[in-house]
C-alpha positions in Angstrom: 0.1 0.1 0.0 1.3 3.3 -1.0 2.1 6.0 2.0 2.2 9.6 1.5 3.3 12.5 4.2 0.4 14.1 5.9 1.1 17.6 5.5 4.0 18.6 7.6 3.5 16.2 10.3 6.2 13.5 9.5 3.4 11.0 9.4 3.4 8.8 6.6 -0.3 7.6 5.8 -1.8 5.0 3.4 -3.4 6.5 0.6 -6.5 4.5 1.4 -7.5 5.0 4.9 -10.4 3.2 6.8 -13.5 5.6 7.7 -15.1 4.0 10.9 -18.5 5.4 10.5 -20.0 2.6 10.5 -18.3 1.1 13.4 -20.6 3.4 15.4 -23.4 0.9 14.3 -26.1 3.7 13.6 -27.4 4.9 10.6 -25.4 2.5 8.3 -28.1 -0.4 8.0 -27.5 -3.6 9.6 -23.9 -4.5 10.7 -22.5 -7.0 13.4 -19.6 -6.6 15.5 -17.8 -9.2 14.4 -18.0 -8.1 10.5 -16.8 -4.6 11.9 -13.9 -6.3 13.5 -13.1 -8.5 10.7 -13.1 -5.3 8.4 -10.6 -3.3 10.5 -8.3 -6.5 10.6 -8.6 -7.0 6.9 -7.7 -3.3 6.4 -4.6 -3.4 8.5 -3.4 -6.9 6.8 -4.0 -5.0 3.4 -1.5 -2.4 4.6 -3.9 0.4 5.5 -2.4 2.2 8.4 -4.6 5.4 8.6 -7.9 4.8 10.8 -10.4 7.6 11.0 -13.0 7.9 13.7 -15.1 10.4 16.1 -16.8 10.3 19.2 -20.4 11.3 17.8 -20.0 8.0 15.4 -22.4 5.7 17.5 -22.1 8.1 20.3 -18.6 6.7 21.6 -19.2 3.2 19.8 -16.9 3.7 17.1 -13.8 4.7 19.0 -14.4 2.1 21.7 -14.3 -0.7 18.8 -11.5 0.8 16.7 -9.4 1.0 19.7 -10.1 -2.3 21.2 -9.4 -4.0 17.8 -6.3 -2.0 16.8 -4.7 -2.0 20.5 -2.2 -5.1 19.2 -0.9 -2.9 16.3 -1.4 0.4 18.0 2.4 1.5 17.5 1.8 0.6 13.9 -1.1 2.4 13.0 -2.3 6.1 13.0 -5.5 7.0 14.6 -7.5 10.1 13.8 -10.4 11.1 15.9 -12.3 14.6 16.2 -13.9 16.8 18.8 -16.8 19.3 18.7 -19.8 17.6 18.1 -21.4 16.5 21.7 -24.9 15.0 22.5 -27.0 15.3 25.1 -30.9 14.4 25.4 -31.7 17.4 23.3 -29.7 15.8 20.4 -26.2 16.7 19.1 -24.9 20.2 19.3 -21.4 21.9 18.6 -19.0 22.9 21.3 -15.4 23.7 20.2 -14.8 25.5 23.5 -11.4 25.1 25.3 -13.1 23.5 27.8 -14.8 21.0 25.5 -11.7 20.1 23.8 -10.0 19.3 26.8 -12.7 17.1 28.2 -13.6 15.2 24.8 -9.9 14.3 24.7 -9.5 12.8 27.8 -13.0 10.8 26.9 -11.5 9.8 23.8 -8.3 8.5 25.0 -10.2 6.4 27.3 -12.5 5.0 24.6 -9.6 4.2 22.3 -7.5 2.6 25.2 -4.2 4.7 24.4 -2.4 7.6 25.8 -1.8 9.7 22.7 -3.9 10.5 19.5 -2.1 11.0 16.2 -4.2 13.6 14.6 -6.8 15.2 16.5 -9.4 17.2 14.4 -12.1 20.0 14.9 -15.1 18.1 13.4 -16.9 21.6 12.6 -16.1 25.0 13.4 -18.7 27.1 15.8 -21.5 27.7 13.1 -22.5 30.7 15.6 -19.0 32.2 15.4 -19.3 32.7 19.3 -16.4 30.6 20.0 -13.1 32.0 18.3 -10.8 30.0 16.3 -8.1 31.2 18.4 -9.5 29.6 21.6 -10.2 26.2 20.0 -6.9 26.0 18.2 -5.1 27.5 21.1 -6.3 24.7 23.0 -5.1 22.0 20.8 -2.0 23.8 20.6 -1.7 23.1 24.6 -2.7 19.6 24.2 0.0 18.9 21.7 2.6 20.2 24.2 1.1 17.9 26.9 1.6 15.3 24.7 -2.2 14.0 24.7 -2.3 14.7 20.7 0.5 14.5 18.4 -1.1 16.8 15.5 -3.8 19.3 14.6 -6.2 18.8 11.8 -9.5 20.4 11.0 -12.6 19.2 8.9 -15.1 21.5 7.0 -13.3 24.5 7.4 -13.3 27.1 4.9 -10.1 28.4 3.3 -10.4 31.6 5.6 -11.2 29.8 8.7 -8.0 27.4 7.8 -5.8 30.3 7.3 -6.8 31.8 10.6 -6.2 28.4 12.6 -2.6 28.1 10.7 -1.6 31.7 12.0 -2.1 30.0 15.7 -0.7 26.3 15.5 0.4 24.1 12.7 -2.7 22.5 10.8 -1.6 19.2 9.0 -4.7 18.1 7.5 -7.9 19.7 6.0 -10.8 16.7 5.7 -13.3 17.6 3.2 -16.2 15.6 1.1 -15.1 15.2 -2.2 -17.3 12.3 -4.0 -17.2 11.5 -7.6 -19.7 8.8 -7.3 -22.5 11.6 -7.0 -21.4 12.9 -10.3 -21.9 11.8 -13.8 -22.7 7.9 -12.6 -23.1 6.6 -16.1 -19.9 8.2 -17.5 -18.0 6.6 -14.3 -19.7 2.9 -15.0 -18.3 3.3 -18.6 -14.6 4.1 -17.5 -14.9 1.1 -14.8 -15.9 -1.4 -17.1 -13.0 -0.5 -19.5 -10.5 -1.2 -16.6 -12.3 -4.0 -15.2 -12.9 -2.3 -12.0 -15.8 -1.1 -10.1 -17.2 2.6 -10.2 -16.1 3.1 -6.7 -12.5 1.7 -7.6 -12.5 4.1 -10.4 -13.5 7.1 -8.1 -11.0 6.1 -5.5 -8.2 5.9 -8.1 -9.0 9.3 -9.5 -9.0 10.9 -6.0 -5.5 9.2 -5.6 -4.3 10.9 -8.9 -5.0 14.1 -7.3 -1.7 15.6 -5.8 -3.8 17.8 -3.0 -5.1 14.2 -1.9 -3.0 12.3 0.7 -5.3 9.9 2.1 -8.8 8.9 0.9 -10.8 7.8 3.9 -13.2 5.0 2.8 -15.8 3.8 5.0 -16.3 0.1 5.3 -18.0 -2.3 7.3 -17.2 -5.7 6.0 -14.0 -7.2 5.0 -15.3 -7.2 1.5 -15.8 -3.9 1.0 -12.4 -3.1 2.5 -10.8 -5.0 -0.1 -12.9 -3.4 -2.8 -11.8 0.2 -1.4 -8.0 -1.3 -1.4 -8.6 -2.6 -5.2 -9.0 1.4 -5.9 -5.1 2.1 -6.0 -2.3 -0.1 -7.2 -3.1 0.5 -10.9 -3.1 3.3 -13.7 -5.8 5.1 -15.3 -5.2 6.9 -18.6 -4.8 10.5 -18.6 -7.7 10.8 -21.0 -9.9 9.1 -18.6 -8.6 11.3 -15.6 -9.5 14.5 -17.7 -13.2 13.0 -18.5 -13.7 12.3 -14.7 -11.9 15.7 -14.0 -14.5 17.3 -16.2 -17.4 15.7 -14.9 -16.7 16.6 -11.5 -16.3 20.2 -12.7 -19.6 20.2 -14.7 -21.8 18.9 -11.9 
């Protein structure tokens, strides 16, 4: 499995990452714990070393399961989680305050069964603007100095918000939705047939060809889905087909 450097972190992550949304067992259809365990282990066996989760995925269940299964391989993998989406009896809401960051990191460390988090990400910036980015990132900078987290990332930030955050501390990653499968499905199927791949694999290969993309966090809840995701890299796609897919993305 190809590895790429994650920003300025020094971490080398697999070009296909494992998205552990389904490990929360909420909103992803029927899935058993044994299937999820097998999927996580298969991903590791296939060379995936980058595992992404969040407390809100299954309200802590995704972190607990991922941490337990990866415990024997902890030093060989890179675990990324997030903070800022919290839940109570009234639903899910945003809290990216310094106090919230400190509370959530300790909870995540406990659920993951580890004493450090490789990449700690702001899940969503405060939509109200009441909590300054300086407060949020300043708290994470302190957590790096304390050794609880190794690196800081952000998710769903605008370019302006990213620049503001980078002025306070090094931000090594920006996680954003970037999905070709939602665009020009028929053309994608034609190209997939040409290479003997699935549309999903072609979409992953197209993403991997983008120099701005370090790792593709691909969700999976079974070992078979992991194998399909891994099959999205390790082969070449012709430049004319890449340009066709680029155009499909721009035109939508």
